[in-house]
C-alpha positions as CSV (number, residue, x, y, z in Angstrom):
1,D,-12.6,-2.3,3.3
2,Q,-11.4,-2.1,-0.3
3,E,-8.4,-4.6,-0.2
4,S,-11.3,-7.5,0.8
5,I,-12.6,-9.7,-2.1
6,N,-15.9,-8.1,-3.8
7,N,-18.7,-10.8,-3.5
8,S,-20.9,-8.0,-4.9
9,G,-20.9,-8.9,-8.4
10,K,-20.1,-5.5,-9.4
11,V,-16.7,-3.9,-10.6
12,E,-14.9,-1.8,-8.3
13,L,-11.8,0.2,-9.7
14,S,-9.2,2.2,-7.9
15,I,-6.2,4.2,-8.6
16,T,-3.1,4.1,-6.1
17,N,0.3,4.6,-5.6
18,L,0.7,7.6,-8.1
19,H,4.4,8.4,-8.0
20,L,7.3,9.8,-9.6
21,S,9.4,6.7,-10.8
22,Q,11.7,9.0,-12.8
23,F,12.3,12.6,-11.8
24,Q,14.7,15.2,-13.6
25,R,14.9,17.9,-10.9
26,C,16.0,20.4,-13.0
27,G,13.4,19.9,-15.7
28,G,13.1,17.4,-18.6
29,N,11.2,14.6,-19.2
30,Q,9.3,13.3,-16.0
31,E,7.7,9.8,-15.7
32,I,5.0,9.1,-13.5
33,T,3.7,5.7,-12.4
34,G,0.2,4.4,-10.8
35,L,-1.6,1.3,-10.3
36,L,-4.8,0.4,-11.2
37,T,-6.9,-2.0,-9.2
38,N,-9.8,-4.4,-9.7
39,Y,-11.2,-5.2,-6.1
40,G,-14.6,-6.5,-8.0
41,V,-15.8,-8.9,-10.7
42,D,-14.4,-9.3,-14.1
43,T,-14.7,-6.8,-16.8
44,L,-14.1,-6.6,-20.5
45,D,-14.8,-3.2,-20.9
46,D,-12.6,-0.4,-22.3
47,I,-11.4,1.3,-18.9
48,I,-10.5,5.1,-19.6
49,I,-8.1,7.0,-17.5
50,L,-7.9,10.6,-17.6
51,H,-4.4,12.5,-16.7
52,E,-4.3,16.3,-15.9
53,L,-1.7,18.6,-15.1
54,D,-2.3,21.5,-13.1
55,G,-6.2,20.8,-14.1
56,V,-6.0,20.6,-17.6
57,P,-6.1,17.1,-19.3
58,F,-2.8,16.6,-21.3
59,R,-3.4,12.6,-22.0
60,M,-5.6,9.8,-22.0
61,D,-5.2,5.7,-21.4
62,T,-7.4,3.0,-22.5
63,I,-7.2,0.0,-20.5
64,N,-8.7,-3.5,-22.4
65,G,-10.3,-4.9,-19.5
66,I,-9.0,-6.2,-16.1
67,T,-9.6,-9.5,-14.2
68,Q,-11.0,-9.7,-10.3
69,C,-8.7,-8.9,-7.5
70,S,-5.7,-8.2,-10.0
71,S,-3.6,-5.0,-10.7
72,I,-2.0,-3.2,-13.7
73,E,1.0,-0.7,-13.6
74,F,0.5,2.2,-15.9
75,I,3.4,4.4,-16.7
76,I,3.0,8.4,-18.3
77,S,5.5,11.0,-19.6
78,I,5.2,14.3,-19.6
79,D,8.0,16.8,-20.5
80,L,8.2,19.7,-18.0
81,S,11.1,22.1,-18.5
82,D,10.2,25.6,-16.7
83,P,10.7,25.9,-12.7
84,G,7.6,25.7,-10.6
85,N,5.2,23.7,-8.7
86,Y,3.1,21.1,-10.7
87,H,0.4,19.0,-9.9
88,I,-0.5,15.8,-11.9
89,S,-4.0,13.7,-11.2
90,S,-5.1,10.6,-12.8
91,Q,-8.8,9.5,-12.9
92,I,-10.8,6.6,-13.9
93,I,-13.4,7.4,-16.2
94,D,-15.8,4.4,-16.0
95,L,-19.4,4.4,-15.6
96,S,-19.4,0.5,-14.6
97,D,-17.1,1.6,-11.5
98,S,-19.8,0.8,-8.0
99,N,-17.1,2.8,-6.1
100,L,-16.0,6.2,-7.1
101,D,-14.3,7.5,-3.8
102,D,-11.2,6.1,-4.8
103,D,-11.1,6.6,-8.8
104,S,-8.4,9.2,-8.7
105,D,-4.9,10.1,-6.9
106,N,-2.7,13.0,-7.4
107,I,1.2,14.2,-6.8
108,T,2.8,17.1,-6.4
109,F,6.2,18.1,-7.1
110,I,8.5,21.1,-7.7
111,I,11.0,21.7,-10.9
112,A,14.0,23.8,-9.5
113,E,15.4,26.6,-11.4
114,N,18.5,25.0,-13.7
115,P,21.9,26.8,-12.3
116,K,23.8,29.2,-14.2
117,V,27.3,30.8,-13.9
118,L,26.1,34.4,-14.5
119,S,29.9,35.9,-14.9
120,S,33.3,34.9,-16.1
121,F,36.3,37.3,-16.5
122,N,39.8,37.3,-17.9
123,D,42.3,39.3,-16.1
124,T,46.1,40.5,-15.9
125,I,48.6,40.4,-12.8
126,C,52.3,40.2,-12.4
127,N,54.4,37.2,-12.2
128,Q,54.1,35.3,-9.0
129,E,51.1,37.2,-7.4
130,T,48.4,35.6,-6.2
131,I,44.6,36.4,-7.3
132,S,41.4,35.8,-5.7
133,Y,38.4,34.6,-8.2
134,E,35.0,35.1,-7.5
135,V,31.9,33.7,-9.4
136,Q,28.2,34.5,-9.6
137,A,25.8,32.2,-10.3
138,S,22.2,31.9,-9.7
139,G,19.6,28.6,-8.6
140,Y,22.8,26.6,-7.3
141,D,23.8,25.1,-4.3
142,V,27.7,25.1,-5.0
143,I,30.4,26.0,-7.1
144,Q,32.8,23.4,-8.7
145,W,36.1,24.6,-10.0
146,Y,38.1,22.3,-12.4
147,R,41.7,22.7,-14.0
148,N,40.5,21.4,-17.2
149,L,37.4,20.5,-19.2
150,S,37.9,16.9,-19.0
151,D,38.1,16.6,-15.2
152,L,35.7,14.5,-13.5
153,L,36.6,15.5,-10.1
154,P,37.1,19.2,-9.1
155,F,39.9,20.3,-7.4
156,Y,38.4,23.0,-5.2
157,T,34.6,23.8,-4.0
158,G,33.5,27.4,-3.3
159,D,32.3,30.8,-4.5
160,T,35.7,32.4,-4.2
161,Y,39.3,30.3,-4.8
162,T,42.4,32.1,-4.1
163,S,45.4,30.9,-6.4
164,G,48.9,30.3,-5.5
165,S,51.7,32.5,-6.9
166,I,51.2,32.3,-10.8
167,S,53.6,32.2,-13.3
168,S,51.9,31.9,-16.4
169,D,49.0,31.9,-17.7
170,S,46.1,29.6,-16.3
171,S,42.6,28.4,-17.0
172,F,40.0,27.3,-14.2
173,Y,36.6,26.0,-15.4
174,V,33.9,26.4,-13.2
175,E,30.3,24.7,-12.8
176,A,27.1,25.6,-10.8
177,V,25.8,22.6,-9.3
178,K,22.6,22.0,-7.2
179,G,20.9,19.2,-5.4
180,D,22.9,16.3,-4.0
181,L,26.5,15.6,-5.1
182,F,25.6,11.7,-5.8
183,F,23.3,9.3,-7.3
184,S,20.2,8.8,-5.5
185,N,17.5,6.0,-6.4
186,N,15.4,3.8,-4.9
187,L,14.2,0.1,-5.6
188,H,10.1,-0.8,-5.8
189,T,9.3,-4.1,-4.9
190,T,5.6,-4.4,-4.9
191,E,2.7,-2.3,-3.8
192,V,0.0,-5.4,-3.0
193,S,-0.2,-7.0,0.1
194,N,-2.3,-9.7,1.8
195,K,-1.1,-10.1,5.6
196,D,-1.0,-7.8,8.3
197,Y,2.0,-8.8,11.1
198,N,4.1,-6.8,13.2
199,G,7.7,-7.4,11.4
200,A,9.3,-8.5,8.6
201,M,12.8,-9.6,7.7
202,F,14.6,-9.5,4.1
203,N,17.8,-9.3,2.4
204,L,19.6,-6.2,0.9
205,I,22.4,-7.6,-1.7
206,A,24.7,-4.9,-3.2
207,K,25.7,-4.6,-6.6
208,E,27.7,-1.2,-6.0
209,D,28.5,0.3,-2.9
210,L,25.5,2.1,-1.5
211,I,24.2,4.4,1.4
212,I,20.3,3.4,1.8
213,D,18.9,5.9,4.5
214,S,15.0,4.9,4.4
215,L,12.7,2.2,3.7
216,T,9.1,2.8,2.8
217,V,6.6,0.5,4.3
218,K,2.6,-0.3,4.5
219,V,0.9,0.3,7.8
220,A,-1.8,-1.4,8.8
221,T,-2.5,0.5,12.4
222,L,-3.9,3.9,12.6
223,G,-2.2,6.7,14.9
224,E,1.2,7.6,15.7
225,Q,3.4,4.7,15.3
226,A,7.0,4.0,16.4
227,I,8.6,2.1,13.6
228,K,12.5,0.4,14.2
229,A,15.2,-1.3,11.8
230,S,17.8,-3.4,12.4
231,Y,20.6,-5.1,10.4
232,K,22.9,-7.8,10.4
233,N,26.0,-8.6,8.3
234,G,25.1,-11.6,6.0
235,S,21.5,-13.2,5.5
236,Y,18.7,-13.3,8.1
237,L,18.5,-16.6,7.5
238,G,19.1,-18.8,10.7
239,S,19.0,-15.1,12.8
240,E,15.4,-15.2,13.1
241,N,15.1,-15.5,16.7
242,N,18.7,-14.5,17.9
243,Q,18.7,-11.2,18.9
244,L,22.6,-11.6,19.8
245,H,23.1,-11.3,15.8
246,W,21.5,-7.9,15.1
247,T,22.6,-4.3,15.2
248,S,19.8,-1.4,16.0
249,W,19.6,0.6,12.5
250,G,17.5,3.4,13.9
251,I,13.7,4.3,15.0
252,D,11.3,6.7,13.2
253,T,7.8,8.0,13.7
254,V,5.2,7.7,11.3
255,D,1.6,9.6,11.5
256,V,-0.6,6.9,10.2
257,H,-4.0,8.7,8.5
258,T,-4.8,5.6,6.3
259,A,-4.6,2.0,7.5
260,G,-2.6,-0.1,4.2
261,E,-0.8,3.0,2.5
262,F,2.9,3.4,2.2
263,Y,4.7,5.6,4.8
264,I,8.6,6.8,4.6
265,V,11.0,5.3,7.6
266,H,14.0,7.7,8.0
267,L,16.8,5.8,9.2
268,P,20.6,6.9,9.6
269,Q,22.9,6.1,6.6
270,L,23.9,2.4,6.6
271,Q,26.9,1.8,4.1
272,I,27.0,-1.4,1.7
273,E,29.9,-2.3,0.0
274,S,29.6,-4.0,-3.7
275,G,29.0,-7.7,-3.0
276,D,27.7,-7.7,0.8
277,T,24.7,-9.5,1.8
278,V,22.7,-7.8,4.7
279,G,19.9,-8.6,6.5
280,V,17.3,-6.1,7.6
281,Y,14.5,-6.4,10.2
282,I,11.7,-3.9,10.3
283,H,9.3,-4.1,13.0
284,M,6.5,-2.0,15.0
285,I,7.7,-0.8,18.3
286,D,3.9,-1.4,19.9
287,A,3.5,-5.4,19.6
288,N,0.0,-4.9,18.8
289,A,0.4,-2.8,16.0
290,N,1.1,-4.2,12.6
291,L,2.7,-3.4,8.9
292,S,1.5,-5.2,5.9
293,Y,3.2,-7.5,3.2
294,N,2.5,-9.8,0.5
295,E,2.3,-13.4,1.5
296,V,3.8,-15.6,-1.7
297,S,4.1,-19.1,-2.5
298,N,7.8,-18.9,-3.4
299,A,11.0,-16.7,-2.5
300,Q,11.2,-13.4,-4.8
301,T,13.7,-11.1,-5.9
302,F,13.6,-7.3,-6.9
303,E,16.7,-5.8,-8.5
304,N,18.0,-2.7,-10.4
305,D,21.4,-2.4,-11.5
306,E,22.8,-1.1,-7.8
307,L,20.5,-3.4,-5.3
308,A,18.7,-6.6,-4.8
309,V,16.2,-7.3,-2.4
310,F,15.3,-11.0,-1.5
311,T,12.1,-11.6,-0.1
312,G,11.9,-12.6,3.4
313,T,10.0,-13.6,6.7
314,G,7.1,-12.5,8.8
315,I,8.6,-12.3,12.3
316,T,6.7,-12.2,15.8
317,H,7.5,-8.9,17.7
318,T,10.9,-8.4,18.9
319,F,12.6,-11.9,17.9
320,R,10.2,-14.2,19.7
321,G,7.9,-16.7,18.6
322,N,7.0,-18.2,14.9
323,F,8.2,-16.8,11.5
324,F,6.5,-17.2,8.4
325,I,8.0,-17.5,4.5
326,P,7.9,-16.2,2.0
327,L,6.9,-12.9,1.5
328,C,7.5,-9.7,-0.5
329,P,8.5,-7.1,1.7
330,I,7.9,-3.3,1.3
331,Y,10.1,-0.7,-0.9
């Protein structure tokens, strides 16, 4: 078990959780974050991490030693503008490492084609006539129409727009858009876990109007696992053992191939208004299955500009029995 303390007197390094922390889907500067962990004894030696793009080295980082049972986050940036599939890997180059099986991690992602308007035109019509306009574009999902260049909101969406009667010169501005028409983000808490338990509760505090549609959790039990989430308006505190205070959010099933890895739990959209606090309870449907979290001595808050997560409590299956605080939950 690589998460156990290594008493062999050897250095045991690992790279995990390589992920896109800043992603420009249509090209640009991509930021990738990973975690270097030492499960063995202290080492003062320089640790080299080699990064490759599609099998070709593009960067090398040096970490100046790492203490036992600790982790160091590393961040790499690369500018990728051309559409296509990309594969990035990070690998430890260290001869003193006693276990080479977990010395690398990799990630694959796609850069989409930038949407382009291919044709536009001018035309003359008679007074009070109507006219249909059609836009040709490539690499897009929708066409947005604006009356002025400075407008923030479109007045029409679609490839073809039919105007009302026109009595004077009229101009329309179109934009080809690819992807979701809203800001998407995630809030990361911690990769470190030291306790396996059936469920956990924590609070979400919205700084803006938000829609939450997924949680990422570490699952400790192998096989196909059903995971359920519930929520309540206001803090979970005081409602740990009262099922009547909670509303079912949703259930998702994940296929766990590696215990202790992160898995995405997809849920129905939950709308949270700015300033609201929402308690969340997530647990394994199987009473004998566990997720993993980090038990800590003091409650912690993780936050970005849109959301804050207040760390919570481990809880026995479906509101019964003991609960333990505090903890660092999941993503």
